[in-house]
C-alpha positions as CSV (number, residue, x, y, z in Angstrom):
1,F,56.5,-15.6,73.2
2,N,60.1,-16.5,72.4
3,P,62.4,-13.5,72.4
4,E,65.4,-13.5,70.0
5,Y,67.1,-10.5,71.6
6,P,67.2,-9.1,75.2
7,F,64.7,-6.5,76.2
8,G,65.7,-3.0,75.1
9,A,68.1,-4.2,72.3
10,K,68.5,-1.6,69.5
11,L,67.9,-3.4,66.2
12,M,67.3,-2.4,62.6
13,K,64.0,-4.4,62.4
14,E,61.2,-4.3,65.0
15,R,61.1,-7.3,67.2
16,P,59.2,-7.9,70.5
17,G,60.9,-5.9,73.3
18,S,63.4,-4.2,70.9
19,I,63.8,-0.6,70.0
20,P,64.4,0.3,66.4
21,V,67.8,2.0,66.0
22,N,66.4,5.1,64.5
23,D,63.8,5.7,67.2
24,R,64.4,8.4,69.7
25,I,63.4,7.1,73.1
26,N,61.3,9.6,75.1
27,F,58.7,9.1,77.7
28,N,55.9,9.5,75.2
29,S,56.9,6.2,73.7
30,I,56.2,4.2,76.9
31,T,53.0,2.7,75.6
32,K,54.6,1.6,72.4
33,I,57.4,-0.1,74.3
34,L,55.0,-1.7,76.7
35,S,52.8,-3.0,73.8
36,S,55.8,-4.7,72.3
37,L,56.0,-6.8,75.6
38,L,52.4,-8.0,75.5
39,G,52.4,-11.8,75.9
40,V,55.8,-12.1,77.8
41,P,55.2,-14.7,80.5
42,Y,55.1,-14.0,84.2
43,K,58.1,-15.1,86.0
44,W,58.6,-14.3,89.7
45,G,61.8,-12.2,90.0
46,G,61.9,-11.7,86.2
47,K,63.2,-8.6,84.6
48,T,63.7,-9.7,81.0
49,T,61.6,-10.8,78.0
50,L,62.1,-14.4,79.2
51,G,59.7,-13.4,81.9
52,F,58.7,-10.4,84.0
53,D,57.0,-10.1,87.4
54,C,54.9,-7.0,87.9
55,S,57.6,-4.8,89.6
56,G,60.3,-6.1,87.3
57,L,58.4,-5.0,84.3
58,V,57.9,-1.5,85.9
59,Q,61.6,-1.2,86.9
60,S,62.9,-2.5,83.5
61,V,60.7,-0.3,81.4
62,F,61.4,2.9,83.4
63,Q,65.2,2.3,83.2
64,L,64.9,2.8,79.5
65,F,64.0,6.4,80.3
66,K,66.8,6.7,82.9
67,V,64.1,6.6,85.7
68,Y,65.4,4.3,88.4
69,L,62.8,2.8,90.7
70,P,63.2,0.3,93.5
71,R,62.8,-3.3,92.7
72,D,59.6,-4.3,94.6
73,S,56.1,-2.9,94.2
74,K,55.8,-2.0,97.9
75,D,59.1,-0.1,97.7
76,Q,58.1,1.6,94.5
77,W,55.0,2.8,96.3
78,L,57.0,4.1,99.2
79,F,59.4,5.8,96.8
80,L,56.5,7.6,95.0
81,E,54.1,8.1,98.0
82,D,54.5,11.9,97.9
83,H,53.2,11.9,94.3
84,K,49.8,10.3,94.7
85,T,47.2,11.0,92.1
86,N,43.6,10.1,91.7
87,L,42.7,7.2,89.5
88,N,40.5,9.6,87.4
89,D,43.6,11.8,86.8
90,T,46.2,9.3,85.9
91,K,48.2,9.8,82.8
92,K,50.3,7.6,80.5
93,G,53.2,6.2,82.5
94,D,51.7,6.7,86.0
95,L,51.7,3.7,88.3
96,H,48.7,1.9,89.9
97,F,49.2,0.1,93.1
98,F,47.2,-2.8,94.5
99,G,47.1,-4.8,97.7
100,K,45.2,-5.5,100.9
101,N,45.1,-3.9,104.3
102,G,47.3,-1.1,103.2
103,K,50.1,-3.4,102.0
104,V,51.0,-3.1,98.3
105,S,51.6,-6.3,96.5
106,H,51.1,-5.5,92.8
107,V,51.8,-2.6,90.4
108,A,50.7,-1.7,86.9
109,I,51.7,1.0,84.4
110,S,48.9,3.4,83.3
111,C,48.2,3.8,79.6
112,G,46.0,6.8,80.4
113,D,42.4,6.8,81.5
114,F,41.6,3.5,83.2
115,D,43.7,1.2,81.0
116,F,47.0,-0.3,82.2
117,I,49.6,-2.8,81.3
118,H,51.0,-5.2,83.9
119,S,52.4,-8.7,84.4
120,Q,49.9,-11.1,86.0
121,G,50.1,-14.6,84.3
122,H,51.7,-12.7,81.4
123,V,52.2,-9.1,80.3
124,K,48.7,-7.9,79.3
125,K,46.6,-4.8,78.9
126,E,43.5,-4.5,81.1
127,S,41.2,-1.8,82.5
128,L,39.7,-0.6,85.7
129,D,36.7,0.7,83.8
130,R,33.7,-1.5,84.5
131,K,32.4,-0.9,81.0
132,D,35.6,-2.0,79.2
133,P,35.7,-5.6,77.9
134,S,39.2,-6.0,79.5
135,F,37.9,-4.9,82.9
136,N,39.8,-6.6,85.8
137,K,37.4,-6.7,88.8
138,S,39.7,-8.5,91.1
139,L,42.3,-5.7,90.7
140,L,39.7,-3.0,91.1
141,D,38.7,-4.7,94.4
142,I,42.2,-4.3,95.8
143,Y,43.1,-1.0,94.2
144,Q,45.1,1.1,96.7
145,S,46.3,4.3,94.9
146,S,48.1,5.7,91.9
147,A,51.3,7.7,91.7
148,A,52.5,10.2,89.1
149,V,56.0,9.2,88.1
150,R,56.1,12.0,85.6
151,L,55.9,14.6,88.4
152,K,58.7,13.1,90.5
153,F,61.0,13.0,87.6
154,S,59.6,15.9,85.5
155,L,58.9,13.7,82.5
């Protein structure tokens, strides 16, 4: 993955991480934007198409929708704690939080149902559904909770 333009650049042609000039950005386009970032490498502290860490991906993508979240996954969880939702009820754009002993250490963006996109090794789409070929057992084992960003920000 070798980006030519910074994440969120408005261009005439579609490129990874870019937004076509004529596209109106609204929260329904979150999956399309996330899909354009698949393959971006993991980089601790990263918030660009040169590399994202998990919470940097979340923060950067949500900024496109003028939704400003804290930088770290544990702080994102604390910020959204009053908007918990069940895994079975998650919608596109909700967040899944992972960790051990009640301490959040990873975050992913829901694509709806049990599918999600996150940065772990690289930006990728996986699932918490045991029947799905992209099932990630190690994350299901440390799943903590989900939060409905859409409810906090009326998206």
